[in-house]
C-alpha positions as CSV (number, residue, x, y, z in Angstrom):
1,D,121.8,136.4,92.1
2,Q,119.2,136.4,89.0
3,I,118.2,134.4,86.2
4,Q,116.7,136.4,84.0
5,L,113.5,134.9,82.0
6,E,114.1,135.9,78.6
7,T,112.1,133.5,76.6
8,F,108.1,131.7,77.8
9,S,106.1,128.9,76.1
10,W,102.9,130.6,75.4
11,R,99.6,129.7,74.3
12,E,96.1,130.9,75.0
13,E,93.7,128.7,77.3
14,T,91.4,126.2,75.8
15,E,88.3,124.7,76.7
16,S,90.1,121.7,78.0
17,D,92.5,123.9,80.0
18,R,88.9,125.6,81.8
19,K,87.7,121.9,82.5
20,D,91.6,120.5,84.3
21,F,94.0,123.4,85.0
22,S,96.6,120.7,85.9
23,T,97.5,120.0,82.6
24,V,98.8,123.9,82.3
25,L,100.8,123.2,85.2
26,Q,102.4,120.4,84.1
27,G,103.1,121.9,80.7
28,K,100.8,120.3,78.4
29,G,99.4,121.3,75.2
30,N,100.6,123.3,72.0
31,W,102.7,126.0,72.8
32,E,104.8,128.5,70.8
33,E,108.2,130.2,72.2
34,V,107.8,133.8,72.8
35,K,110.5,136.5,73.9
36,I,109.5,138.9,76.7
37,P,108.8,141.2,76.8
38,H,105.9,140.0,75.0
39,F,102.4,142.3,74.5
40,G,99.6,141.6,71.8
41,P,96.2,139.9,71.1
42,P,94.3,138.6,72.1
43,L,91.9,141.7,72.8
44,G,88.8,141.7,75.0
45,R,87.5,139.1,77.4
46,A,90.5,136.6,77.5
47,V,93.1,134.1,79.3
48,T,97.0,133.5,78.3
49,Y,99.4,131.4,79.9
50,Y,103.0,131.3,79.7
51,Y,105.0,128.1,80.9
52,K,109.0,128.0,82.0
53,E,111.1,125.6,83.8
54,F,114.4,127.1,85.3
55,E,117.1,125.5,87.3
56,L,118.1,126.3,91.2
57,S,121.4,125.3,92.7
58,D,122.2,124.4,96.2
59,E,124.3,127.6,96.4
60,M,121.1,129.7,95.6
61,L,118.7,127.5,98.0
62,K,120.9,128.2,100.9
63,K,120.9,132.0,100.4
64,G,117.7,132.0,102.2
65,S,114.8,133.1,100.0
66,L,113.7,133.5,96.4
67,F,111.4,135.5,94.7
68,A,109.6,135.6,90.8
69,C,109.9,139.3,89.9
70,F,107.7,141.2,87.1
71,K,108.4,144.6,86.0
72,A,104.8,144.8,84.7
73,V,102.1,142.5,83.0
74,D,99.1,143.5,81.1
75,Y,96.6,143.2,82.9
76,K,95.8,140.7,85.2
77,A,98.5,138.2,86.5
78,H,98.0,135.2,88.5
79,V,101.5,132.9,89.3
80,F,102.3,129.4,90.2
81,V,105.4,127.8,90.9
82,N,105.8,124.3,91.2
83,G,102.1,124.3,90.6
84,S,101.6,126.1,93.9
85,F,99.9,129.3,93.6
86,L,102.0,132.6,94.7
87,G,99.7,135.2,94.4
88,S,98.1,137.8,91.8
89,H,98.9,141.6,90.5
90,E,96.1,143.6,88.7
91,G,97.5,146.5,86.7
92,F,99.8,147.1,83.5
93,F,102.6,149.3,84.6
94,A,103.3,148.3,88.5
95,P,106.1,146.1,89.4
96,F,105.5,143.2,91.8
97,E,106.6,140.3,93.2
98,F,106.1,136.8,95.1
99,N,108.2,134.9,97.7
100,F,108.2,131.3,96.5
101,T,111.0,130.3,98.9
102,K,108.8,127.3,100.5
103,Y,108.2,125.9,97.1
104,A,111.3,126.1,95.9
105,R,113.2,122.8,95.2
106,K,116.9,122.1,93.1
107,G,117.1,121.3,90.0
108,K,114.1,121.9,87.5
109,N,111.4,124.6,88.8
110,T,108.3,125.7,86.8
111,L,106.9,128.7,86.6
112,V,103.5,129.8,85.0
113,V,101.8,132.7,85.0
114,K,97.9,133.0,83.7
115,V,97.0,136.4,82.3
116,E,93.5,137.9,82.0
117,N,92.2,140.4,79.8
118,D,89.0,142.0,79.6
119,Y,87.0,144.8,77.6
120,T,88.2,148.7,78.9
121,T,86.0,150.3,81.4
122,H,84.7,152.7,78.5
123,G,83.5,149.7,76.5
124,G,84.6,147.9,73.3
125,R,83.1,145.6,70.5
126,D,83.4,141.9,70.2
127,E,83.6,140.0,67.7
128,E,80.1,140.4,66.6
129,G,80.2,143.8,66.8
130,N,78.4,144.3,70.2
131,H,79.1,147.1,72.6
132,V,80.8,145.3,75.9
133,M,81.8,147.1,78.9
134,G,85.0,145.4,80.9
135,D,87.3,146.1,84.0
136,N,90.3,146.7,82.2
137,I,91.4,150.6,83.6
138,Y,92.2,152.1,80.6
139,A,93.7,155.6,79.6
140,S,93.2,155.3,75.6
141,T,97.2,154.7,75.8
142,G,98.7,151.4,75.2
143,L,101.9,149.7,74.4
144,G,100.8,148.9,70.5
145,Y,102.1,145.9,68.8
146,D,103.1,144.2,65.6
147,D,99.9,144.2,63.6
148,P,98.9,146.9,60.8
149,E,95.3,146.6,61.2
150,K,95.0,146.7,65.1
151,G,98.5,147.3,66.3
152,W,100.4,149.9,65.1
153,H,99.2,152.6,67.2
154,H,98.8,153.1,71.0
155,C,95.6,152.4,71.8
156,P,94.3,148.5,71.5
157,P,94.3,146.9,74.7
158,G,96.4,144.5,74.3
159,M,97.9,141.7,77.1
160,G,101.1,140.1,78.1
161,I,104.3,140.1,80.3
162,C,104.9,143.3,78.6
163,Q,108.1,144.3,80.4
164,G,111.2,142.3,81.7
165,C,110.9,139.3,84.3
166,Y,113.4,137.1,86.5
167,I,114.1,134.9,89.3
168,E,115.9,136.6,92.3
169,V,117.9,135.1,95.3
170,R,117.9,137.2,98.1
171,N,119.3,137.0,102.1
172,P,115.7,136.9,104.1
173,L,116.6,140.2,105.7
174,H,117.2,142.3,102.7
175,I,116.5,146.1,101.5
176,N,113.7,146.1,99.7
177,N,113.4,149.5,98.1
178,L,115.5,153.2,98.8
179,F,113.9,156.5,98.2
180,V,115.6,159.8,98.3
181,R,114.0,163.5,98.8
182,T,116.1,166.5,98.3
183,M,115.3,169.4,100.3
184,P,117.2,172.3,98.8
185,D,115.9,175.1,100.6
186,E,116.7,173.6,104.0
187,E,120.2,172.0,102.4
188,K,118.9,168.8,103.3
189,A,118.2,165.3,102.0
190,E,115.3,162.8,103.6
191,I,116.2,158.8,103.1
192,W,113.4,156.4,103.4
193,V,114.5,152.6,103.5
194,E,112.1,149.9,103.4
195,V,113.6,146.7,104.5
196,N,112.0,143.1,104.0
197,N,112.1,140.3,106.9
198,Y,111.4,136.8,105.6
199,H,113.0,134.8,108.7
200,E,110.2,133.6,110.9
201,L,111.2,135.8,113.9
202,P,111.6,139.6,113.9
203,K,115.6,140.6,113.1
204,D,117.5,143.7,114.3
205,A,118.4,145.9,111.4
206,K,121.7,148.0,111.3
207,F,122.8,151.0,108.7
208,E,125.4,152.3,107.8
209,F,125.9,154.8,104.8
210,S,127.6,157.5,103.0
211,V,126.8,160.6,100.4
212,F,129.3,161.5,98.2
213,G,128.9,163.9,95.4
214,Q,128.3,162.5,92.0
215,N,129.4,165.0,89.4
216,F,131.7,166.8,92.1
217,E,134.2,165.3,94.1
218,E,133.0,165.5,97.7
219,T,132.3,164.0,100.5
220,I,129.2,164.9,102.3
221,V,128.4,161.9,104.9
222,E,130.7,159.0,105.5
């Protein structure tokens, strides 16, 4: 099961947030609603917050494991569920996820994503025109955003939840990834299966697989 997170409450960090971060976790402050994917300013060394409430049912909790999943966040993301810190991810294009099963509860839950931006490693200009260096690894190609002065091209290193995100419910023992490498010279294919086990103890896993033609009718393996 998935809960698509298509909108968030969003705002920039304030001085009071830095002095008392609990107010962010409680959803206090002046927020605006944004649609995901969401990308744009502020540029440079900046912090923004995303706040979302979502509902979990008994049926979802009984399935065994819950994940906050992100296809991409630019640039650094720190993720919190119900006030508890789950983990961080750095980089603007890779998907990532965090297991929050032990923090989940029936009914209303809260998700907060703290997003950090920085100047690029080859440098940029601050508001006073000073040349400053940062840790944003950047290859002079970004997403761009809807602003005629800075955003209507692919160079501004903006920030945000720039691809989709969702809550996913799974069995604690599940396939996390599947890779197939074709080897036509040997008339073979190689399959790699990554399995996650979120049970407290080790579990045995058994695989059954079949291979069928995609653009022709043939059973290769069954």
